[in-house]
C-alpha positions in Angstrom: 85.3 117.8 61.0 87.4 119.9 62.4 85.4 121.5 64.8 84.5 117.5 66.3 87.7 117.0 66.7 88.6 120.3 68.9 85.3 119.2 70.8 86.5 116.1 71.6 90.0 117.5 72.5 88.7 119.9 74.6 86.0 117.2 76.5 88.9 114.9 77.1 91.5 117.5 78.8 88.9 119.1 81.1 87.5 115.4 81.6 91.7 115.1 82.9 91.8 118.0 85.2 88.0 118.0 86.3 88.6 114.5 87.6 92.1 115.2 89.2 91.2 117.7 91.2 87.7 115.9 93.1 90.1 112.7 93.5 92.9 115.0 95.2 89.8 116.7 97.3 88.2 113.4 98.1 91.5 111.9 99.7 92.2 115.4 101.0 88.8 115.1 102.9 89.6 111.2 103.6 92.9 112.2 105.1 91.5 115.2 107.3 88.9 113.9 108.7 91.2 110.6 109.6 93.7 113.1 111.2 91.7 115.3 112.9 89.0 113.6 114.8 87.9 110.3 115.5 84.7 110.0 112.5 82.9 106.7 111.9 84.3 105.1 108.7 80.6 105.6 107.5 80.7 109.1 107.7 84.1 109.2 106.1 83.3 107.6 103.1 79.7 109.4 102.8 81.7 112.9 103.0 84.5 111.7 100.9 80.7 111.2 98.3 79.5 114.3 98.8 82.7 116.2 98.4 83.6 114.7 95.1 79.8 115.1 93.7 79.9 118.8 94.7 83.4 119.2 93.5 82.0 117.7 90.6 79.4 120.0 89.9 81.8 122.9 90.6 84.6 121.9 88.7 83.0 120.9 85.9 81.6 124.2 84.3 84.5 126.5 85.4 87.2 124.1 83.7 85.7 123.8 80.4 85.3 127.2 80.2 89.1 127.2 80.8 90.1 124.8 78.6 87.6 125.9 75.4 89.3 129.4 75.8 92.9 128.1 76.2 92.4 125.1 73.4 91.4 127.5 70.9 93.5 130.1 71.8 96.0 127.6 70.8 94.7 126.3 67.6 94.3 130.0 66.3 97.8 130.9 66.5 
């Protein structure tokens, strides 16, 4: 039972972190394309979606692994 609670805590904390990273990257991309060029809105929105997808793919395993080590390390002490 404790393992399930620990896994839920890891999943919840990980999701918060990697979704925040994704949102920040998407907003940053949107802002930079607005400031640096005259890109059409369709291209900017498509780019935001593409950046969001790629950021999720890259950040999910990294953040989950980091959170597992962090949470399990603090639970042992």
